[in-house]
TIMIDO-977072 format. One line per field, with one value per residue: residue number from 1; residue in one letter; z, x, y of N, C-alpha, C in turn. Coordinates in steps of 0.05 Angstrom, whole numbers. Last residue first. Layout:
N
lumro <- (NUM, ...)
gudo <- (A, ...)
n.zz <- (Z, ...)
n.xx <- (X, ...)
n.yy <- (Y, ...)
ca.zz <- (Z, ...)
ca.xx <- (X, ...)
ca.yy <- (Y, ...)
c.zz <- (Z, ...)
c.xx <- (X, ...)
c.yy <- (Y, ...)
//
This chain:
182
lumro <- (182, 181, 180, 179, 178, 177, 176, 175, 174, 173, 172, 171, 170, 169, 168, 167, 166, 165, 164, 163, 162, 161, 160, 159, 158, 157, 156, 155, 154, 153, 152, 151, 150, 149, 148, 147, 146, 145, 144, 143, 142, 141, 140, 139, 138, 137, 136, 135, 134, 133, 132, 131, 130, 129, 128, 127, 126, 125, 124, 123, 122, 121, 120, 119, 118, 117, 116, 115, 114, 113, 112, 111, 110, 109, 108, 107, 106, 105, 104, 103, 102, 101, 100, 99, 98, 97, 96, 95, 94, 93, 92, 91, 90, 89, 88, 87, 86, 85, 84, 83, 82, 81, 80, 79, 78, 77, 76, 75, 74, 73, 72, 71, 70, 69, 68, 67, 66, 65, 64, 63, 62, 61, 60, 59, 58, 57, 56, 55, 54, 53, 52, 51, 50, 49, 48, 47, 46, 45, 44, 43, 42, 41, 40, 39, 38, 37, 36, 35, 34, 33, 32, 31, 30, 29, 28, 27, 26, 25, 24, 23, 22, 21, 20, 19, 18, 17, 16, 15, 14, 13, 12, 11, 10, 9, 8, 7, 6, 5, 4, 3, 2, 1)
gudo <- (X, X, X, X, X, X, X, X, X, X, X, X, X, X, X, X, X, X, X, X, X, X, X, X, X, X, X, X, X, X, X, X, X, X, X, X, X, X, X, X, X, X, X, X, X, X, X, X, X, X, X, X, X, X, X, X, X, X, X, X, X, X, X, X, X, X, X, X, X, X, X, X, X, X, X, X, X, X, X, X, X, X, X, X, X, X, X, X, X, X, X, X, X, X, X, X, X, X, X, X, X, X, X, X, X, X, X, X, X, X, X, X, X, X, X, X, X, X, X, X, X, X, X, X, X, X, X, X, X, X, X, X, X, X, X, X, X, X, X, X, X, X, X, X, X, X, X, X, X, X, X, X, X, X, X, X, X, X, X, X, X, X, X, X, X, X, X, X, X, X, X, X, X, X, X, X, X, X, X, X, X, X)
n.zz <- (2221, 2176, 2161, 2206, 2199, 2151, 2165, 2205, 2175, 2144, 2182, 2236, 2283, 2325, 2370, 2379, 2339, 2357, 2402, 2376, 2349, 2393, 2419, 2394, 2413, 2467, 2476, 2524, 2567, 2607, 2660, 2666, 2674, 2642, 2585, 2559, 2504, 2493, 2513, 2478, 2428, 2436, 2441, 2390, 2361, 2382, 2419, 2481, 2505, 2496, 2500, 2551, 2600, 2632, 2632, 2608, 2621, 2631, 2584, 2560, 2555, 2599, 2654, 2685, 2691, 2639, 2639, 2678, 2651, 2606, 2634, 2659, 2613, 2583, 2619, 2623, 2570, 2556, 2564, 2517, 2456, 2425, 2452, 2447, 2392, 2385, 2413, 2384, 2334, 2344, 2364, 2320, 2283, 2306, 2301, 2245, 2222, 2241, 2215, 2162, 2148, 2098, 2047, 2016, 2034, 1998, 2006, 2032, 2103, 2155, 2185, 2150, 2119, 2074, 2096, 2154, 2219, 2247, 2263, 2271, 2307, 2350, 2359, 2382, 2431, 2455, 2462, 2498, 2541, 2555, 2568, 2614, 2647, 2653, 2649, 2631, 2637, 2586, 2527, 2468, 2433, 2381, 2320, 2276, 2209, 2159, 2116, 2119, 2171, 2221, 2282, 2343, 2404, 2408, 2398, 2400, 2398, 2391, 2375, 2330, 2302, 2250, 2261, 2247, 2277, 2316, 2350, 2397, 2384, 2374, 2423, 2456, 2434, 2450, 2505, 2512, 2492, 2529, 2575, 2561, 2510, 2456)
n.xx <- (1376, 1407, 1397, 1418, 1472, 1481, 1466, 1505, 1552, 1543, 1549, 1591, 1588, 1556, 1549, 1496, 1487, 1519, 1489, 1443, 1463, 1477, 1424, 1387, 1399, 1390, 1345, 1344, 1310, 1327, 1315, 1338, 1380, 1423, 1391, 1353, 1366, 1379, 1335, 1295, 1316, 1314, 1258, 1243, 1265, 1237, 1175, 1153, 1138, 1176, 1225, 1215, 1207, 1146, 1095, 1088, 1081, 1129, 1148, 1137, 1172, 1158, 1153, 1179, 1226, 1246, 1259, 1301, 1337, 1349, 1376, 1419, 1446, 1455, 1487, 1532, 1551, 1567, 1621, 1643, 1631, 1644, 1617, 1566, 1561, 1567, 1523, 1482, 1489, 1479, 1427, 1401, 1408, 1374, 1324, 1319, 1321, 1272, 1236, 1244, 1266, 1302, 1295, 1323, 1310, 1291, 1292, 1266, 1267, 1250, 1297, 1358, 1395, 1405, 1437, 1472, 1485, 1522, 1504, 1449, 1446, 1468, 1429, 1393, 1420, 1427, 1374, 1358, 1391, 1372, 1319, 1327, 1349, 1308, 1247, 1180, 1128, 1113, 1148, 1154, 1208, 1249, 1279, 1324, 1338, 1361, 1337, 1358, 1350, 1313, 1301, 1261, 1227, 1155, 1105, 1100, 1097, 1165, 1219, 1273, 1331, 1373, 1444, 1498, 1545, 1562, 1530, 1539, 1518, 1464, 1448, 1455, 1417, 1371, 1375, 1369, 1318, 1287, 1298, 1274, 1225, 1202)
n.yy <- (2000, 2004, 2056, 2083, 2074, 2104, 2156, 2167, 2164, 2210, 2249, 2223, 2195, 2147, 2116, 2106, 2069, 2026, 2011, 1994, 1950, 1917, 1911, 1877, 1826, 1832, 1889, 1940, 1984, 2038, 2079, 2146, 2179, 2170, 2192, 2222, 2220, 2167, 2140, 2159, 2139, 2084, 2079, 2094, 2052, 2005, 2018, 1993, 1944, 1904, 1928, 1980, 2013, 1995, 2016, 2083, 2135, 2160, 2183, 2232, 2274, 2306, 2301, 2336, 2308, 2314, 2368, 2366, 2334, 2366, 2408, 2382, 2362, 2409, 2438, 2405, 2413, 2464, 2467, 2447, 2455, 2410, 2370, 2388, 2383, 2326, 2305, 2329, 2306, 2251, 2249, 2272, 2231, 2193, 2220, 2231, 2180, 2161, 2196, 2182, 2116, 2093, 2073, 2130, 2191, 2248, 2316, 2356, 2359, 2365, 2356, 2355, 2330, 2358, 2400, 2373, 2396, 2430, 2481, 2475, 2432, 2460, 2497, 2462, 2449, 2499, 2514, 2474, 2486, 2537, 2524, 2495, 2535, 2570, 2532, 2541, 2559, 2578, 2576, 2589, 2556, 2581, 2570, 2595, 2595, 2585, 2564, 2511, 2491, 2511, 2482, 2486, 2468, 2454, 2477, 2549, 2611, 2634, 2671, 2663, 2686, 2679, 2684, 2703, 2657, 2622, 2594, 2621, 2672, 2659, 2640, 2685, 2720, 2691, 2694, 2750, 2757, 2728, 2759, 2808, 2798, 2836)
ca.zz <- (2240, 2191, 2142, 2201, 2222, 2153, 2144, 2211, 2197, 2131, 2170, 2210, 2282, 2300, 2362, 2398, 2338, 2332, 2405, 2395, 2334, 2374, 2432, 2390, 2384, 2458, 2474, 2496, 2561, 2581, 2653, 2659, 2688, 2666, 2594, 2588, 2517, 2484, 2525, 2507, 2433, 2431, 2464, 2413, 2356, 2385, 2396, 2466, 2506, 2499, 2474, 2541, 2573, 2629, 2655, 2603, 2613, 2654, 2593, 2564, 2536, 2571, 2637, 2675, 2715, 2649, 2621, 2683, 2677, 2602, 2618, 2675, 2635, 2572, 2610, 2646, 2580, 2551, 2584, 2540, 2478, 2417, 2449, 2474, 2404, 2373, 2420, 2413, 2337, 2333, 2380, 2345, 2278, 2305, 2327, 2265, 2216, 2249, 2244, 2171, 2155, 2124, 2069, 2013, 2039, 2010, 1998, 2009, 2078, 2133, 2188, 2162, 2146, 2071, 2087, 2126, 2202, 2238, 2258, 2254, 2279, 2340, 2347, 2356, 2412, 2448, 2445, 2472, 2528, 2547, 2544, 2591, 2641, 2637, 2663, 2625, 2661, 2610, 2548, 2490, 2443, 2409, 2334, 2301, 2230, 2182, 2120, 2094, 2161, 2193, 2267, 2317, 2389, 2415, 2417, 2386, 2413, 2382, 2399, 2335, 2325, 2257, 2257, 2254, 2254, 2303, 2321, 2395, 2392, 2353, 2400, 2461, 2431, 2421, 2491, 2521, 2479, 2501, 2574, 2565, 2537, 2464)
ca.xx <- (1353, 1408, 1391, 1389, 1459, 1488, 1452, 1476, 1547, 1545, 1523, 1586, 1604, 1557, 1577, 1509, 1473, 1526, 1517, 1442, 1452, 1497, 1446, 1386, 1400, 1417, 1351, 1349, 1318, 1317, 1324, 1317, 1355, 1421, 1415, 1351, 1359, 1397, 1361, 1293, 1312, 1339, 1276, 1234, 1275, 1266, 1191, 1163, 1120, 1147, 1215, 1226, 1217, 1175, 1104, 1096, 1057, 1114, 1159, 1115, 1175, 1156, 1144, 1153, 1210, 1237, 1238, 1276, 1327, 1334, 1352, 1399, 1438, 1439, 1462, 1515, 1545, 1539, 1603, 1640, 1626, 1654, 1646, 1577, 1559, 1586, 1550, 1485, 1493, 1504, 1448, 1401, 1421, 1402, 1333, 1318, 1343, 1297, 1237, 1253, 1244, 1307, 1298, 1310, 1332, 1284, 1308, 1252, 1281, 1230, 1273, 1337, 1389, 1389, 1410, 1471, 1466, 1530, 1532, 1459, 1436, 1481, 1455, 1387, 1412, 1450, 1391, 1345, 1393, 1400, 1324, 1315, 1364, 1331, 1269, 1206, 1141, 1110, 1136, 1148, 1180, 1247, 1254, 1322, 1319, 1377, 1332, 1359, 1378, 1310, 1320, 1268, 1246, 1183, 1108, 1103, 1081, 1138, 1206, 1245, 1320, 1347, 1419, 1475, 1532, 1581, 1529, 1547, 1546, 1481, 1446, 1470, 1445, 1376, 1377, 1393, 1340, 1288, 1305, 1303, 1234, 1218)
ca.yy <- (2001, 1979, 2035, 2084, 2063, 2075, 2142, 2168, 2145, 2184, 2245, 2237, 2219, 2162, 2121, 2124, 2094, 2040, 2020, 2017, 1973, 1926, 1926, 1905, 1831, 1825, 1860, 1932, 1957, 2030, 2052, 2127, 2186, 2155, 2178, 2220, 2246, 2189, 2135, 2163, 2168, 2097, 2073, 2110, 2079, 2009, 2009, 2016, 1967, 1897, 1921, 1954, 2022, 1993, 2001, 2055, 2120, 2150, 2157, 2213, 2252, 2317, 2279, 2345, 2313, 2287, 2358, 2383, 2326, 2341, 2413, 2395, 2344, 2387, 2449, 2408, 2386, 2457, 2480, 2430, 2473, 2437, 2368, 2386, 2410, 2345, 2297, 2335, 2335, 2260, 2238, 2286, 2256, 2187, 2210, 2252, 2199, 2148, 2196, 2208, 2134, 2106, 2054, 2104, 2172, 2222, 2293, 2343, 2359, 2370, 2338, 2371, 2319, 2333, 2405, 2381, 2381, 2403, 2476, 2497, 2429, 2436, 2507, 2473, 2429, 2483, 2531, 2477, 2460, 2533, 2540, 2482, 2510, 2579, 2545, 2531, 2548, 2594, 2559, 2607, 2557, 2572, 2577, 2579, 2605, 2593, 2592, 2526, 2494, 2508, 2497, 2475, 2483, 2450, 2454, 2524, 2591, 2630, 2660, 2671, 2672, 2691, 2669, 2720, 2670, 2640, 2586, 2593, 2669, 2672, 2623, 2660, 2726, 2697, 2667, 2736, 2771, 2720, 2731, 2807, 2801, 2814)
c.zz <- (2225, 2210, 2156, 2180, 2217, 2176, 2145, 2190, 2204, 2151, 2156, 2201, 2258, 2304, 2337, 2390, 2356, 2330, 2380, 2398, 2351, 2357, 2412, 2399, 2378, 2428, 2465, 2496, 2531, 2575, 2627, 2653, 2685, 2683, 2620, 2601, 2547, 2500, 2518, 2520, 2463, 2437, 2461, 2438, 2379, 2382, 2398, 2443, 2488, 2496, 2474, 2514, 2561, 2602, 2656, 2629, 2608, 2646, 2615, 2573, 2539, 2550, 2608, 2657, 2708, 2674, 2630, 2665, 2683, 2628, 2613, 2660, 2651, 2594, 2599, 2639, 2604, 2563, 2580, 2562, 2503, 2440, 2442, 2473, 2432, 2386, 2410, 2423, 2367, 2339, 2370, 2363, 2304, 2299, 2326, 2292, 2237, 2245, 2255, 2201, 2167, 2130, 2096, 2037, 2038, 2013, 2013, 2000, 2056, 2106, 2167, 2163, 2161, 2098, 2084, 2117, 2173, 2220, 2243, 2246, 2261, 2312, 2337, 2343, 2384, 2428, 2436, 2452, 2500, 2532, 2536, 2566, 2617, 2629, 2644, 2639, 2655, 2633, 2574, 2511, 2466, 2418, 2362, 2315, 2253, 2204, 2144, 2099, 2135, 2180, 2237, 2303, 2362, 2397, 2426, 2406, 2396, 2401, 2392, 2361, 2330, 2280, 2262, 2247, 2264, 2277, 2305, 2366, 2388, 2359, 2378, 2436, 2436, 2417, 2461, 2507, 2486, 2486, 2545, 2563, 2539, 2493)
c.xx <- (1328, 1384, 1390, 1381, 1429, 1473, 1457, 1460, 1517, 1541, 1521, 1557, 1598, 1573, 1578, 1538, 1487, 1513, 1526, 1470, 1450, 1488, 1468, 1411, 1401, 1420, 1380, 1355, 1321, 1328, 1311, 1330, 1334, 1396, 1410, 1374, 1362, 1391, 1381, 1320, 1311, 1337, 1303, 1251, 1267, 1274, 1220, 1180, 1128, 1129, 1185, 1214, 1232, 1183, 1134, 1103, 1063, 1090, 1142, 1124, 1154, 1157, 1140, 1140, 1182, 1219, 1228, 1254, 1301, 1323, 1336, 1373, 1416, 1429, 1444, 1488, 1526, 1531, 1574, 1623, 1622, 1653, 1658, 1607, 1570, 1585, 1570, 1513, 1496, 1509, 1475, 1423, 1422, 1418, 1364, 1330, 1343, 1320, 1263, 1255, 1256, 1284, 1302, 1316, 1320, 1309, 1299, 1267, 1265, 1243, 1252, 1311, 1368, 1382, 1393, 1442, 1467, 1510, 1538, 1488, 1448, 1472, 1471, 1411, 1407, 1443, 1415, 1362, 1381, 1404, 1354, 1321, 1353, 1348, 1291, 1228, 1170, 1127, 1136, 1133, 1178, 1218, 1254, 1297, 1318, 1361, 1348, 1356, 1379, 1338, 1316, 1289, 1252, 1201, 1137, 1108, 1080, 1123, 1176, 1235, 1292, 1337, 1395, 1449, 1508, 1570, 1550, 1549, 1555, 1511, 1465, 1471, 1463, 1406, 1382, 1397, 1367, 1312, 1307, 1313, 1264, 1227)
c.yy <- (1994, 1978, 2008, 2062, 2062, 2062, 2112, 2152, 2144, 2161, 2218, 2232, 2236, 2188, 2138, 2131, 2114, 2067, 2036, 2029, 1998, 1950, 1934, 1920, 1861, 1830, 1856, 1903, 1953, 2002, 2044, 2100, 2164, 2161, 2162, 2205, 2244, 2215, 2158, 2160, 2174, 2127, 2085, 2104, 2098, 2038, 2018, 2007, 1990, 1921, 1914, 1948, 1998, 2003, 1997, 2041, 2091, 2133, 2144, 2185, 2230, 2295, 2289, 2324, 2322, 2290, 2331, 2373, 2341, 2330, 2388, 2400, 2356, 2369, 2427, 2420, 2388, 2429, 2473, 2441, 2456, 2457, 2395, 2383, 2410, 2373, 2318, 2327, 2343, 2290, 2250, 2275, 2273, 2213, 2206, 2244, 2221, 2167, 2182, 2209, 2160, 2125, 2066, 2085, 2145, 2205, 2268, 2318, 2345, 2370, 2342, 2355, 2333, 2320, 2379, 2385, 2391, 2388, 2450, 2492, 2450, 2429, 2483, 2485, 2440, 2462, 2514, 2493, 2461, 2507, 2538, 2498, 2496, 2555, 2554, 2547, 2538, 2585, 2576, 2590, 2578, 2575, 2565, 2588, 2585, 2607, 2603, 2556, 2510, 2513, 2491, 2493, 2470, 2467, 2450, 2502, 2566, 2610, 2658, 2657, 2682, 2674, 2686, 2705, 2686, 2651, 2601, 2584, 2640, 2668, 2634, 2643, 2701, 2703, 2671, 2709, 2757, 2732, 2721, 2778, 2799, 2819)
//
């Protein structure tokens, strides 16, 4: 394990306030298994420390705030709520909560997502506009949640109240309610 990996592993354990298992693997993105308490970080050659700090903060957010039924691979089905919708809205919630718990992470999230946007990690550049015409609602919500002011995302007048609700979630129950409406 490199020194950088060891530092990020210790950061994750400190923020989570538990002895998580932290793995560094050749995977597409970071993840957290809420049942086994395993945080996986990708081994990206060109990723900056800023991106890794954001990834650690995000996954620790899941460690602290996501219930087992909220895990992206959970066996529990939520009727009427596609898992992809739950993932997006739960990410909004946990990122808000982790940044509230650790205000120093706010800058890490901004800089990490800015770096990923510069690398077109989210693929936003392939669309003429991030609008209802080109991108479905849940993907637009996800892009706005991650990239905030770095990107112009269009929502219709009918969509905006749902978008506002998605950004206002505080509890897992709020996530379920918003996803049922979406």
